[in-house]
C-alpha positions as CSV (number, residue, x, y, z in Angstrom):
1,X,-22.3,-24.6,-7.3
2,X,-23.9,-25.0,-3.8
3,X,-27.6,-25.6,-4.0
4,X,-29.9,-22.8,-3.1
5,X,-31.0,-22.9,0.5
6,X,-28.0,-24.9,1.7
7,X,-26.0,-23.5,4.5
8,X,-22.2,-23.2,4.0
9,X,-20.2,-24.6,6.8
10,X,-18.6,-22.0,9.0
11,X,-15.2,-23.6,8.4
12,X,-15.6,-23.2,4.6
13,X,-16.8,-19.6,5.0
14,X,-13.8,-18.8,7.3
15,X,-11.4,-20.4,4.8
16,X,-12.8,-18.4,1.9
17,X,-12.7,-15.1,3.8
18,X,-9.1,-15.9,5.0
19,X,-8.0,-16.6,1.4
20,X,-9.6,-13.4,0.2
21,X,-8.0,-11.4,2.9
22,X,-4.6,-12.9,3.2
23,X,-3.9,-14.8,-0.1
24,X,-5.3,-12.3,-2.5
25,X,-7.9,-14.7,-3.9
26,X,-10.5,-12.9,-5.9
27,X,-14.2,-13.2,-5.2
28,X,-14.8,-14.7,-8.6
29,X,-12.1,-17.3,-8.2
30,X,-13.3,-18.2,-4.7
31,X,-16.9,-18.6,-6.0
32,X,-15.7,-20.9,-8.7
33,X,-13.4,-22.9,-6.5
34,X,-15.8,-23.4,-3.6
35,X,-19.1,-23.6,-5.6
36,X,-20.5,-20.5,-3.7
37,X,-22.2,-17.6,-5.5
38,X,-20.4,-14.3,-5.8
39,X,-23.5,-12.7,-4.2
40,X,-23.1,-14.9,-1.1
41,X,-19.4,-14.1,-0.7
42,X,-20.0,-10.3,-1.1
43,X,-22.8,-10.6,1.5
44,X,-20.3,-12.2,3.9
45,X,-17.7,-9.5,3.2
46,X,-20.3,-6.7,3.5
47,X,-21.5,-7.9,6.9
48,X,-20.2,-5.6,9.7
49,X,-19.9,-6.2,13.3
50,X,-20.5,-3.1,15.4
51,X,-17.3,-1.1,15.6
52,X,-15.5,-3.0,12.9
53,X,-15.0,-2.4,9.2
54,X,-16.1,-4.9,6.5
55,X,-13.4,-6.6,4.5
56,X,-14.5,-4.8,1.4
57,X,-14.2,-1.4,3.1
58,X,-10.8,-2.5,4.6
59,X,-9.5,-3.4,1.2
60,X,-10.8,-0.1,-0.3
61,X,-9.1,1.9,2.4
62,X,-5.9,-0.1,2.1
63,X,-5.8,0.5,-1.7
64,X,-6.5,4.2,-1.2
65,X,-3.7,4.4,1.5
66,X,-1.2,2.7,-0.9
67,X,-2.1,5.2,-3.6
68,X,-1.6,8.1,-1.3
69,X,1.7,6.8,-0.2
70,X,2.8,6.5,-3.8
71,X,1.6,10.1,-4.5
72,X,3.5,11.4,-1.4
73,X,6.6,9.6,-2.6
74,X,6.4,11.1,-6.1
75,X,5.9,14.6,-4.7
76,X,8.8,14.2,-2.3
77,X,11.1,13.1,-5.1
78,X,10.1,16.0,-7.3
79,X,10.6,18.5,-4.5
80,X,14.0,16.9,-3.6
81,X,15.2,17.2,-7.2
82,X,14.0,20.8,-7.4
83,X,15.9,21.7,-4.3
84,X,19.1,20.2,-5.7
85,X,18.8,22.3,-8.9
86,X,17.8,25.5,-7.2
């Protein structure tokens, strides 16, 4: 675990965020693998630049979008099967 008060190198921070975003690495696994606290990683993810969405918000919206697509697909199939019967 990184010692309290030590600054994490930008390259390491970028690598962790990249793996979270693109490789599906969990925050808990990243914290263990890199010796950084979960709290620190969540702070990085929660930081927003003006006009952008945090990674946490992005992932929440992506999950919600996927769920809505699934729901639309299910409804479309039900309607299609009802039209064929009726």
